[in-house]
C-alpha positions as CSV (number, residue, x, y, z in Angstrom):
1,M,43.5,-25.9,24.0
2,T,45.8,-22.6,24.3
3,S,45.2,-19.8,22.7
4,A,48.0,-19.7,20.4
5,S,46.9,-23.8,19.6
6,R,43.7,-22.6,18.4
7,T,45.1,-20.2,16.1
8,T,47.2,-22.4,14.6
9,E,44.5,-24.6,14.1
10,G,42.4,-22.0,13.1
11,S,44.7,-21.1,10.8
12,S,45.4,-24.4,8.9
13,I,41.6,-24.7,8.3
14,A,40.7,-21.7,6.9
15,H,44.0,-22.9,4.3
16,A,42.8,-26.1,4.1
17,R,39.4,-24.7,3.4
18,W,40.7,-21.8,0.8
19,G,44.2,-23.2,0.4
20,S,44.5,-24.5,-3.7
21,S,44.4,-27.2,-3.0
22,V,41.2,-27.4,-2.1
23,P,38.3,-28.1,-5.6
24,W,36.5,-25.7,-6.4
25,A,33.3,-27.7,-6.1
26,S,33.9,-28.1,-2.1
27,R,34.3,-24.1,-2.1
28,L,30.4,-23.8,-3.7
29,Q,29.0,-25.3,-0.8
30,P,25.1,-22.8,0.0
31,Q,27.0,-21.8,3.6
32,N,30.3,-21.2,1.7
33,L,28.3,-19.5,-0.7
34,L,25.8,-17.6,2.0
35,W,29.0,-15.8,3.8
36,L,30.8,-14.5,-0.1
37,L,26.8,-13.5,-0.9
38,L,26.9,-11.4,2.8
39,A,30.3,-9.7,1.7
40,A,28.8,-9.0,-1.8
41,I,26.2,-6.9,-0.3
42,L,28.6,-5.2,1.4
43,V,30.2,-4.2,-1.1
44,V,27.6,-3.4,-3.0
45,L,26.4,-0.7,-0.1
46,I,30.1,0.9,0.2
47,L,31.7,0.7,-2.7
48,A,28.8,0.7,-4.8
49,P,27.5,4.2,-3.8
50,M,30.9,5.6,-3.6
51,S,32.6,4.3,-6.8
52,T,29.6,5.2,-8.9
53,L,29.9,8.7,-6.9
54,V,33.3,9.6,-8.3
55,I,33.2,7.8,-11.5
56,A,29.8,10.5,-11.8
57,S,32.3,13.7,-11.6
58,F,34.3,12.8,-14.2
59,T,31.3,12.1,-16.9
60,D,29.4,13.6,-19.1
61,A,25.4,14.5,-18.6
62,Q,25.0,13.8,-22.4
63,T,26.9,11.8,-24.3
64,G,28.9,9.3,-21.2
65,N,31.9,10.4,-22.2
66,W,34.8,11.6,-19.7
67,T,35.1,15.1,-19.3
68,L,36.7,17.7,-16.1
69,S,33.3,19.7,-17.2
70,N,32.1,18.7,-13.6
71,Y,34.6,20.5,-12.0
72,A,35.0,23.1,-14.1
73,E,31.1,24.0,-13.2
74,A,31.0,22.7,-9.6
75,Y,34.1,25.4,-9.0
76,G,34.0,28.0,-11.6
77,R,31.9,29.9,-9.6
78,A,32.9,32.3,-6.8
79,R,30.2,31.4,-4.6
80,H,30.9,27.8,-5.0
81,V,34.3,28.0,-3.7
82,T,33.2,31.0,-0.7
83,A,30.9,27.9,0.4
84,L,33.4,25.1,0.8
85,T,36.0,27.9,2.5
86,N,33.1,28.1,4.6
87,T,32.2,24.9,5.4
88,L,35.8,24.5,6.4
89,K,35.9,27.2,8.4
90,M,33.0,26.3,10.4
91,G,33.4,23.1,11.0
92,A,37.0,23.5,12.9
93,A,35.1,26.4,15.2
94,V,33.0,23.8,15.5
95,V,35.2,21.4,16.8
96,A,36.6,23.6,18.9
97,L,33.3,24.2,20.8
98,K,32.8,20.7,20.6
99,L,36.4,20.3,22.0
100,L,35.3,22.7,25.0
101,F,32.4,20.8,26.0
102,G,33.0,17.8,26.0
103,V,36.0,17.4,27.4
104,P,35.7,19.7,30.1
105,L,32.2,17.3,31.1
106,A,34.0,14.1,31.2
107,W,37.1,14.8,32.3
108,A,34.7,16.2,35.5
109,C,32.1,13.2,35.2
110,T,35.3,10.1,35.7
111,R,37.9,11.6,37.4
112,T,36.7,14.4,39.8
113,D,34.3,15.1,42.9
114,M,31.8,16.6,41.3
115,P,28.1,16.9,42.3
116,G,25.3,15.8,40.5
117,K,27.2,14.0,38.0
118,N,24.4,11.7,37.3
119,L,22.3,14.9,36.4
120,V,25.2,16.1,33.9
121,R,25.3,12.3,32.0
122,Y,21.3,12.7,32.2
123,G,21.5,16.2,30.1
124,V,24.4,15.1,28.2
125,F,22.4,11.9,26.5
126,G,19.2,14.6,25.9
127,A,21.9,16.0,24.3
128,F,22.0,13.0,22.0
129,I,18.3,11.8,21.7
130,M,17.7,15.5,21.0
131,P,17.9,15.8,16.7
132,P,19.9,18.5,15.8
133,Y,17.7,20.6,13.7
134,L,15.1,20.6,17.0
135,G,17.8,22.4,18.8
136,G,18.1,24.5,16.0
137,V,14.3,25.4,15.6
138,G,14.7,26.0,19.7
139,W,17.5,28.5,19.7
140,I,15.2,30.5,16.8
141,L,12.4,30.7,18.8
142,L,14.7,32.2,21.7
143,A,17.5,34.7,20.0
144,G,16.1,35.1,16.7
145,P,16.8,39.0,16.1
146,N,13.1,40.3,16.5
147,T,11.1,38.0,17.8
148,G,13.3,35.2,19.8
149,W,12.2,35.4,23.3
150,I,15.4,36.9,25.1
151,N,15.6,39.6,22.3
152,R,12.0,40.6,23.5
153,A,12.9,40.3,26.7
154,W,16.0,42.1,26.0
155,F,14.0,44.7,24.3
156,W,11.2,45.0,27.6
157,L,14.0,45.5,30.5
158,T,16.4,48.3,29.1
159,G,14.4,49.6,26.4
160,A,17.4,48.8,23.9
161,T,16.6,48.6,20.1
162,E,19.3,46.4,19.0
163,P,19.4,42.5,20.2
164,L,21.6,41.4,22.5
165,V,22.1,37.9,20.7
166,N,21.6,37.1,17.1
167,V,21.6,33.3,16.2
168,F,21.2,34.3,12.6
169,T,25.2,34.6,12.4
170,F,28.1,32.7,11.7
171,W,28.8,31.9,15.1
172,G,25.4,31.7,16.0
173,L,25.8,28.8,13.6
174,V,28.8,27.4,14.8
175,L,27.3,27.3,18.4
176,V,23.9,25.2,17.3
177,T,26.1,23.0,15.7
178,A,28.3,22.9,18.5
179,I,25.5,22.0,21.1
180,G,24.2,19.4,19.1
181,G,26.9,17.4,18.9
182,F,28.9,17.3,22.0
183,F,28.3,13.9,22.4
184,L,30.3,12.1,20.5
185,V,33.3,14.0,21.8
186,F,31.8,13.3,25.6
187,V,31.5,9.5,24.8
188,F,35.0,9.0,23.1
189,V,36.3,11.0,25.9
190,S,35.2,9.7,29.1
191,S,35.8,6.6,27.8
192,A,39.6,6.9,27.3
193,F,39.8,8.8,30.9
194,E,38.0,5.8,32.4
195,M,40.3,3.4,31.5
196,I,43.3,5.5,33.1
197,N,45.3,4.4,35.7
198,S,45.8,6.9,38.9
199,E,49.0,5.1,39.3
200,M,50.6,6.7,36.8
201,E,50.0,10.0,37.9
202,D,50.6,8.8,41.9
203,A,54.2,8.3,40.2
204,A,53.9,12.2,38.7
205,N,53.0,13.5,41.6
206,I,56.2,11.8,43.3
207,L,58.6,13.4,41.3
208,G,56.8,16.9,42.1
209,A,54.5,18.0,39.3
210,G,51.6,19.5,40.6
211,P,48.0,18.9,39.0
212,V,48.1,20.7,36.7
213,K,51.3,20.0,35.3
214,T,50.2,15.8,35.8
215,A,47.2,15.9,33.7
216,L,49.2,17.9,31.1
217,K,52.0,15.9,30.9
218,I,50.3,12.9,31.6
219,T,46.2,12.2,31.8
220,F,45.1,14.5,28.9
221,P,48.0,12.8,26.4
222,L,46.5,9.8,27.4
223,V,43.1,10.5,25.6
224,L,44.6,12.4,23.4
225,P,43.8,10.1,20.6
226,A,40.6,9.7,21.4
227,I,40.3,13.4,21.7
228,L,41.4,13.7,17.8
229,G,39.2,10.1,17.2
230,S,36.3,12.6,18.5
231,A,37.2,16.1,17.0
232,L,37.8,14.1,13.0
233,L,34.3,12.6,13.4
234,S,33.6,16.0,14.9
235,F,34.5,17.2,12.2
236,L,33.1,15.5,9.3
237,G,29.8,15.5,11.2
238,A,29.6,19.7,11.3
239,I,30.5,19.9,7.3
240,A,28.1,17.3,6.7
241,L,24.7,18.7,9.0
242,Y,22.0,19.3,6.7
243,G,19.5,20.9,9.1
244,V,21.1,23.6,11.3
245,P,23.2,25.2,8.2
246,A,18.7,25.3,6.2
247,L,17.5,26.8,8.9
248,I,20.6,29.4,10.1
249,A,23.1,29.1,7.4
250,I,20.5,30.3,4.8
251,P,19.0,33.7,6.9
252,A,22.1,34.9,7.6
253,R,23.9,34.6,3.9
254,F,26.2,32.1,5.3
255,P,27.1,29.9,2.3
256,V,28.0,26.5,2.9
257,V,28.6,23.2,1.1
258,V,25.2,20.8,2.4
259,I,23.0,23.9,0.8
260,Q,24.9,24.6,-2.1
261,L,24.7,20.7,-2.7
262,S,20.7,21.1,-1.9
263,E,20.9,23.5,-5.3
264,F,22.1,21.0,-7.2
265,F,19.3,18.5,-7.0
266,S,16.8,21.6,-7.5
267,F,15.4,21.5,-11.5
268,P,17.0,21.7,-13.0
269,L,19.1,18.6,-11.6
270,R,23.1,18.0,-12.1
271,V,24.1,14.9,-9.8
272,E,26.7,15.3,-12.0
273,V,28.0,18.6,-10.4
274,A,26.7,17.1,-7.1
275,A,29.1,14.4,-7.3
276,A,31.8,16.8,-8.1
277,Y,31.5,18.8,-5.7
278,S,31.3,16.1,-3.5
279,V,34.4,14.3,-4.0
280,P,36.7,17.0,-2.3
281,L,34.4,16.2,1.0
282,L,36.1,12.8,0.6
283,L,39.8,14.0,0.2
284,I,39.7,16.4,2.7
285,T,38.4,13.2,4.9
286,V,41.8,11.0,3.9
287,G,44.0,13.9,4.9
288,L,42.3,13.9,8.3
289,L,42.6,10.6,8.6
290,G,46.3,10.7,7.6
291,L,47.3,13.9,9.7
292,Q,45.1,12.6,12.9
293,R,48.1,8.9,12.3
294,L,51.0,11.1,12.2
295,I,50.5,13.0,14.9
296,L,49.5,9.5,17.2
297,R,53.0,8.3,15.6
298,R,54.5,10.8,16.6
299,K,53.3,11.1,19.7
300,G,53.7,7.1,21.1
301,Y,51.3,8.3,24.0
302,T,50.1,4.3,26.1
303,S,49.3,3.1,29.0
304,L,51.4,-0.1,30.1
305,T,48.0,-1.8,31.9
306,G,46.0,-2.4,28.8
307,K,43.0,-2.2,31.0
308,G,41.8,0.6,33.9
309,G,43.4,0.6,36.7
310,E,42.8,1.8,40.6
311,R,41.0,5.3,40.0
312,R,41.3,8.1,42.6
313,L,38.9,11.3,42.0
314,V,40.2,14.6,41.9
315,K,39.5,16.7,44.9
316,L,38.4,20.0,43.8
317,G,37.5,21.6,46.4
318,R,35.6,24.2,46.2
319,W,35.8,24.3,43.0
320,R,33.2,21.6,42.7
321,W,30.1,23.8,42.3
322,A,31.9,26.5,39.7
323,M,32.9,22.7,37.7
324,F,29.1,21.9,38.6
325,A,27.8,25.2,37.0
326,Y,29.7,25.1,34.0
327,C,28.9,21.7,33.0
328,F,25.1,22.1,33.6
329,A,25.8,25.8,32.0
330,V,26.6,23.8,29.1
331,V,23.6,21.0,29.2
332,A,21.1,24.1,29.6
333,L,22.5,25.8,26.5
334,A,22.2,21.8,24.4
335,V,18.8,20.5,25.4
336,L,17.7,22.9,28.7
337,L,16.3,25.7,26.8
338,P,15.7,25.0,23.3
339,F,13.6,21.8,24.8
340,V,12.2,24.3,27.2
341,V,10.9,26.6,24.5
342,L,9.6,24.4,22.0
343,L,7.6,22.9,24.5
344,L,5.8,25.7,25.2
345,A,5.6,27.3,21.2
346,A,4.2,23.4,21.8
347,F,0.9,24.9,22.7
348,N,0.6,28.4,22.1
349,R,-1.7,29.4,19.1
350,S,1.0,31.7,18.2
351,W,4.2,31.6,19.4
352,T,5.5,35.6,19.6
353,A,2.8,36.6,21.4
354,G,4.6,35.1,25.2
355,F,2.9,32.3,26.7
356,S,-0.2,32.8,29.0
357,I,-3.3,31.2,29.7
358,D,-5.6,32.6,26.6
359,N,-2.7,31.9,24.1
360,F,-2.9,28.4,25.8
361,T,-4.1,25.4,22.7
362,L,-3.7,21.8,22.0
363,R,-4.5,23.1,18.3
364,N,-1.3,22.8,17.1
365,F,-1.3,19.0,18.0
366,H,-4.6,17.6,16.6
367,Y,-3.4,19.6,13.2
368,A,-0.3,17.6,13.2
369,L,-1.6,13.8,13.6
370,F,-4.5,14.5,12.6
371,E,-4.9,17.6,9.1
372,H,-1.8,17.9,8.6
373,S,-1.2,16.1,5.0
374,S,2.4,14.0,5.8
375,S,2.9,14.6,8.9
376,Q,0.9,11.1,10.4
377,H,2.6,9.5,7.7
378,A,5.8,10.8,8.1
379,L,5.6,9.5,11.9
380,V,5.2,6.1,10.5
381,A,7.5,6.2,8.1
382,S,10.1,7.5,10.1
383,V,9.2,4.3,12.6
384,G,9.5,1.9,9.8
385,I,12.8,3.3,8.7
386,G,14.2,3.0,11.6
387,I,13.3,-0.4,12.3
388,A,14.0,-1.8,9.2
389,A,17.7,0.0,9.3
390,A,18.4,-1.1,12.5
391,T,17.4,-4.3,12.0
392,L,19.0,-4.9,8.8
393,A,22.4,-3.4,10.1
394,I,22.0,-5.3,13.2
395,L,21.9,-9.0,11.2
396,L,24.4,-7.6,8.7
397,A,27.1,-6.7,11.5
398,L,26.2,-9.6,13.4
399,C,27.0,-11.2,9.8
400,I,30.5,-9.7,9.4
401,A,31.8,-9.6,12.7
402,Y,31.8,-14.2,12.6
403,I,32.8,-13.7,9.3
404,V,35.6,-11.8,10.5
405,Q,36.6,-13.3,13.9
406,R,35.7,-16.7,12.9
407,R,37.8,-16.4,9.8
408,V,35.6,-18.0,7.4
409,L,37.1,-16.0,5.0
410,P,40.6,-14.4,3.9
411,F,40.0,-11.9,3.2
412,G,37.8,-11.4,6.5
413,Q,40.4,-7.5,7.3
414,V,38.9,-6.4,4.2
415,L,35.7,-6.5,4.7
416,A,35.9,-5.1,8.2
417,F,37.7,-1.6,7.0
418,L,34.4,-1.7,4.6
419,A,32.0,-2.1,7.7
420,V,33.9,0.1,9.3
421,S,34.5,3.4,6.3
422,P,30.6,4.8,6.5
423,Y,32.1,6.6,9.9
424,V,34.2,9.0,8.5
425,I,31.7,9.1,5.0
426,P,30.2,12.1,5.5
427,G,26.7,11.3,5.7
428,I,25.7,13.7,2.5
429,V,28.2,12.8,0.6
430,L,26.7,8.8,0.4
431,A,23.7,9.7,-0.3
432,I,24.8,11.4,-2.8
433,G,26.8,8.0,-4.0
434,F,23.9,6.8,-3.1
435,Y,21.7,8.7,-5.6
436,A,23.9,8.0,-8.4
437,A,24.3,4.4,-8.0
438,Y,20.3,3.7,-7.5
439,A,17.8,6.5,-7.5
440,L,18.7,6.2,-11.7
441,P,17.6,3.3,-14.5
442,P,18.1,0.6,-14.0
443,L,17.7,0.0,-10.6
444,A,14.8,3.4,-10.2
445,L,14.8,3.4,-6.8
446,Y,14.8,7.2,-6.2
447,G,11.5,7.7,-4.3
448,T,10.9,4.5,-3.2
449,Y,11.6,3.4,0.7
450,T,13.9,0.9,-0.5
451,I,16.8,2.9,-0.6
452,L,16.0,5.4,2.4
453,V,16.6,1.9,4.5
454,L,19.7,0.7,2.3
455,A,21.5,4.4,3.1
456,V,20.8,5.1,6.7
457,A,21.5,1.4,7.4
458,T,24.9,1.8,5.5
459,R,25.0,4.9,7.1
460,F,25.1,3.1,10.9
461,L,26.8,0.2,10.0
462,P,30.2,0.6,12.0
463,I,28.2,1.3,15.0
464,A,26.3,-2.0,14.6
465,F,29.8,-3.9,14.0
466,T,31.9,-2.3,16.8
467,T,29.2,-3.4,18.7
468,A,28.5,-7.0,17.4
469,V,32.7,-7.3,17.3
470,A,32.9,-6.9,21.1
471,G,30.3,-8.9,21.9
472,M,32.2,-11.5,19.8
473,R,35.3,-11.2,21.6
474,S,33.5,-12.3,24.8
475,I,32.2,-15.7,23.3
476,H,34.6,-18.5,23.4
477,P,35.3,-20.4,19.9
478,E,35.2,-24.0,21.9
479,M,30.8,-23.4,22.6
480,E,30.7,-22.7,18.8
481,D,32.8,-26.2,18.2
482,A,30.9,-28.4,20.7
483,V,27.9,-27.6,18.8
484,R,29.5,-28.4,15.1
485,I,30.9,-31.7,16.5
486,L,26.7,-32.3,16.9
487,G,26.6,-31.6,13.5
488,G,25.5,-28.1,13.4
489,G,26.8,-25.9,10.9
490,R,27.9,-22.2,10.8
491,L,24.0,-21.1,10.4
492,S,23.1,-23.3,13.3
493,V,25.8,-21.8,16.0
494,I,24.6,-18.3,15.2
495,R,21.1,-19.3,15.9
496,S,21.6,-21.6,18.6
497,V,24.6,-20.0,20.5
498,V,26.1,-16.1,19.3
499,G,22.1,-14.6,19.1
500,P,20.8,-15.9,22.1
501,L,24.1,-15.0,23.7
502,L,24.6,-11.7,22.6
503,K,21.2,-10.9,22.0
504,R,21.6,-7.9,24.9
505,T,23.8,-6.4,23.7
506,L,22.5,-6.3,19.6
507,A,19.6,-4.9,22.0
508,G,21.7,-1.8,22.4
509,G,23.1,-1.6,19.5
510,W,19.8,-1.9,17.5
511,L,18.3,0.8,20.1
512,L,21.2,3.4,19.1
513,I,20.7,2.7,15.7
514,F,16.7,3.5,15.7
515,V,17.1,7.2,17.1
516,L,19.7,7.6,14.9
517,A,18.0,6.6,12.1
518,A,14.9,8.3,13.3
519,Q,16.2,11.5,13.3
520,E,18.6,11.7,10.6
521,L,18.5,14.3,8.2
522,S,21.6,14.9,6.3
523,T,21.1,11.1,4.8
524,A,17.2,11.4,4.2
525,I,17.3,14.9,2.7
526,F,18.1,13.8,-1.2
527,L,16.7,10.5,-1.1
528,V,13.1,11.1,0.0
529,G,10.6,11.4,-2.6
530,P,7.2,13.2,-2.7
531,N,5.3,9.7,-1.1
532,T,8.0,9.0,0.9
533,R,8.9,11.8,3.3
534,V,9.8,11.6,7.0
535,V,9.4,13.5,9.8
536,S,13.1,15.0,9.8
537,V,12.0,16.5,6.0
538,V,8.9,17.8,6.6
539,L,10.3,19.0,9.9
540,L,12.6,21.2,7.6
541,D,9.4,22.2,5.1
542,L,7.0,23.5,8.3
543,S,10.3,25.9,9.2
544,E,10.3,27.5,5.9
545,E,6.5,27.8,5.6
546,G,6.9,29.6,8.8
547,R,4.3,27.2,11.1
548,M,6.9,27.3,14.1
549,E,4.0,26.6,16.7
550,V,3.0,22.8,14.4
551,L,6.4,22.2,14.1
552,A,7.3,22.5,17.8
553,A,4.0,20.2,18.3
554,L,5.7,17.6,15.5
555,G,8.7,17.7,16.9
556,T,7.3,17.2,20.8
557,L,6.2,13.9,19.5
558,L,9.2,13.4,17.2
559,L,11.3,13.5,20.8
560,L,8.5,11.5,23.6
561,M,8.4,8.8,20.5
562,I,12.4,8.4,20.7
563,V,12.9,9.0,24.8
564,A,10.0,6.0,24.7
565,V,12.6,4.2,22.5
566,V,15.4,5.3,25.2
567,A,13.8,4.7,28.4
568,I,12.5,0.8,27.1
569,G,16.6,1.1,26.7
570,V,17.3,1.9,29.9
571,R,14.5,-0.2,31.4
572,Y,16.0,-3.6,30.2
573,L,19.9,-3.0,29.2
574,G,20.8,0.0,31.6
575,R,20.9,3.6,32.2
576,D,24.1,4.0,30.5
577,F,23.5,1.7,27.1
578,M,24.6,4.3,24.7
579,L,27.4,4.6,26.3
580,R,28.6,1.9,26.5
581,R,27.4,0.6,22.9
582,S,28.7,4.6,21.2
């Protein structure tokens, strides 16, 4: 059967099932109701929090009437407006720095003969594994103005009284935020570089274009959609990140949106004002998406092959090692330096005293595991939430992908849009939407693991959905038809055909989501209760208490847990499973 005939047949079946001539009794079969239920779940997870957020921003907390007073209170003070403008300025600077880090590394690892490519790739994956707030703690230990190890070495070597570096500044905040998230740029752009056929560059060279002109006119315009997409997501991630600003922006006296939102959630609680303060972030997101589409529509660069062709590496010559030195410097800033200083602090009685035999101790790990009131419980909770959220996201995404790809419902593309929409909703806005929709009566889910699992699963649903869709496209529909001819229903098809064939693909997506969910802070910070604390929140509490040694020990345990999960992925799914699934 040809592809065209299958498409026509599938459309006829869909029309026969959902057309006006089909009785409602035939439509309301148990399996059809199940697909409708799954669709309803997706709508509830995404539309309900966002619509509740917008409605709450226009609702008076006392009377329940429509009002604009929440917006007046949210933006009626100069400090609140300054926090918004600071956030936009910080986001733009972070995007520029992420592109400066990620694009050259992606080009060097995919298009050149640079040595040490595997080392750089593992370093970039290390930047993904390292939670941003742990990287921030590492840089506080390194570049604190008075007790940071870099400045202490500077004072000792030169006798100076002024610090060499100070992380508690605007550019310190930008640097730490950027090095904690350039992995996304690397993944997007390296994947695009790998799809470029060298024949297009050869044609430009034959026509007289040099390497620089070829790169500017051919290579980089072809990856412009990937660069813009990664820039958009990097901006959204930067303005919604909570951990790094909480560690650096507050001491630097640089107000940003996420810190102001946390103040709205302190006593007295002002959810409606927080909602009003969050709505402009959604409008900014919509504006950036429109700008991205406008730029891409006007440019129109594309590859006619539709797939990767022959790729010849660019010979860097004497610049090979210079390129490697740049890549290694980026990896050292993002992973090596903060991890080493965290590890040293974890084994120190006092991190300000420097590393020595007399200062060595295992007490911090013992305290974090067995004596601290929240640490042990938080580790278990983070693992449990990661497992539950990843499982829920994968199962829901598989069913939605099946509905979309097999046209089970007539509005499948709407479901597809909803499934990927959380990717462009700032995590902190999503958390406030969940709080407004489900934390208060009548559901009253605040302080439960249920709201955490639902919010985190929704946060990373786009990753699960894109993974499931990519896998579904590789399965021929005739394999499923064979099961249905033998009397099996669609659930039997998923259980007997789709699930087994996609188990490696889905396992890769599950592991990726687990890693992200176990370290999530921006969503969790507004939804945790006294008895549902997770590791990321406990680490933030320890930093506020100044207990850096215990924080470093607990953070090291979290990293070991994440590395163990990644090692499982490398063992069973290949070393680049994260790159393929992202």
